[in-house]
C-alpha positions as CSV (number, residue, x, y, z in Angstrom):
1,Q,155.5,64.4,38.0
2,V,152.1,65.2,36.1
3,Q,151.0,68.3,37.2
4,L,148.3,70.8,35.6
5,V,148.1,74.4,36.5
6,E,145.6,76.7,35.9
7,S,145.5,80.3,35.8
8,G,143.5,83.5,34.9
9,G,140.4,82.9,37.0
10,G,139.1,86.3,39.2
11,L,136.0,88.6,39.3
12,A,133.8,89.1,36.5
13,Q,130.9,91.8,35.1
14,T,127.8,90.1,32.8
15,G,128.9,90.1,29.7
16,G,132.8,91.0,30.6
17,S,135.4,88.5,28.9
18,L,138.0,85.8,31.3
19,R,140.9,83.9,29.6
20,L,142.0,80.2,31.5
21,S,145.0,78.8,31.0
22,C,146.3,75.4,32.1
23,T,150.0,74.3,32.1
24,A,150.8,71.1,31.4
25,S,154.1,69.0,32.7
26,G,155.5,66.4,33.5
27,R,155.4,63.6,30.3
28,S,154.7,63.9,27.1
29,F,150.3,64.6,26.1
30,E,150.5,63.3,22.1
31,N,146.9,61.2,21.9
32,Y,146.4,62.9,25.0
33,A,142.5,65.4,25.7
34,V,142.1,68.1,27.6
35,A,138.9,69.0,28.8
36,W,137.2,72.1,31.4
37,F,135.3,71.0,34.3
38,R,133.9,73.4,36.2
39,Q,132.3,72.6,40.2
40,A,129.0,76.1,41.6
41,P,128.5,75.7,44.9
42,G,126.5,73.1,45.8
43,K,127.1,71.5,43.1
44,D,128.5,68.3,41.1
45,K,131.2,69.3,39.1
46,K,130.5,69.7,35.6
47,Y,132.6,68.7,31.8
48,I,131.9,72.3,29.5
49,A,134.5,71.7,27.1
50,A,137.3,69.6,26.0
51,I,139.8,69.9,22.9
52,T,142.4,67.4,21.6
53,W,146.0,67.7,22.0
54,S,146.3,68.4,17.9
55,A,143.4,70.2,18.1
56,D,141.4,68.2,15.3
57,M,138.3,67.9,17.4
58,T,136.7,70.1,20.6
59,D,133.8,69.8,22.4
60,Y,130.9,71.9,24.0
61,I,128.4,71.4,26.1
62,D,125.3,73.0,24.9
63,A,125.6,76.3,28.5
64,V,128.8,76.9,26.4
65,K,129.0,76.5,22.5
66,G,129.2,80.8,20.8
67,R,130.1,82.3,24.3
68,F,133.4,80.4,25.3
69,T,136.2,79.1,22.7
70,I,138.7,76.3,23.9
71,S,142.4,76.1,21.9
72,V,145.9,75.0,22.7
73,D,148.8,75.5,22.0
74,S,151.1,72.7,22.2
75,A,154.7,74.9,22.0
76,K,153.7,75.7,25.1
77,N,151.7,73.4,27.0
78,T,148.9,75.0,27.6
79,V,145.1,74.8,26.8
80,F,143.2,78.1,27.1
81,L,139.5,78.5,27.6
82,Q,138.2,82.1,26.3
83,M,135.2,83.1,28.0
84,N,132.9,85.1,26.7
85,S,129.6,87.0,27.5
86,L,129.9,86.2,30.3
87,K,127.2,84.8,33.0
88,P,126.3,85.2,36.9
89,E,125.4,80.7,36.1
90,D,129.1,80.7,35.0
91,T,129.9,81.7,38.6
92,A,132.0,78.1,39.3
93,V,135.7,76.6,40.0
94,Y,137.0,75.7,36.4
95,Y,139.6,72.4,36.7
96,C,141.3,72.1,33.6
97,A,142.3,67.6,33.8
98,A,144.1,65.7,30.7
99,G,143.5,61.8,29.3
100,T,143.3,59.5,27.2
101,I,140.6,56.7,25.3
102,G,139.5,54.6,27.8
103,S,137.8,51.2,27.0
104,G,135.0,52.0,27.2
105,G,135.2,54.5,24.3
106,G,134.9,58.3,26.0
107,Y,138.0,60.2,27.7
108,E,138.9,58.5,30.9
109,Y,140.8,62.1,32.8
110,L,143.8,61.1,34.8
111,Y,145.3,63.9,35.8
112,W,143.9,67.3,37.5
113,G,144.7,71.1,37.6
114,Q,144.2,72.0,40.9
115,G,141.0,74.6,40.2
116,T,140.3,78.4,39.8
117,Q,137.7,80.5,41.4
118,V,135.7,82.5,38.4
119,T,133.0,84.8,39.8
120,V,130.8,86.3,37.8
121,S,129.0,89.5,39.5
122,S,125.7,90.5,37.6
């Protein structure tokens, strides 16, 4: 059974930092990518960053570029999201997801974690 478990969320002040972890189990994730999404209150879930399991590709949306860093420790089956210079608008539930390239050429995220709350106070 494939499981993704997020941890590391919590409360931070504006300008502070948090590091989220996503630990995967249940299968080999070779050829997979792991992405982070977030869902703010009353809004849709949005993609923010991704990394391939081999770490040869990373991707970020403009809103987090330069502040967030995604990385993978394949020996620990864990993907990290280091979040620096946090802003109140980063407040959301953060989810990790794992997927492979679909027929359309983009990644299709098949497995999801339960989410972890990040709250940034002003």
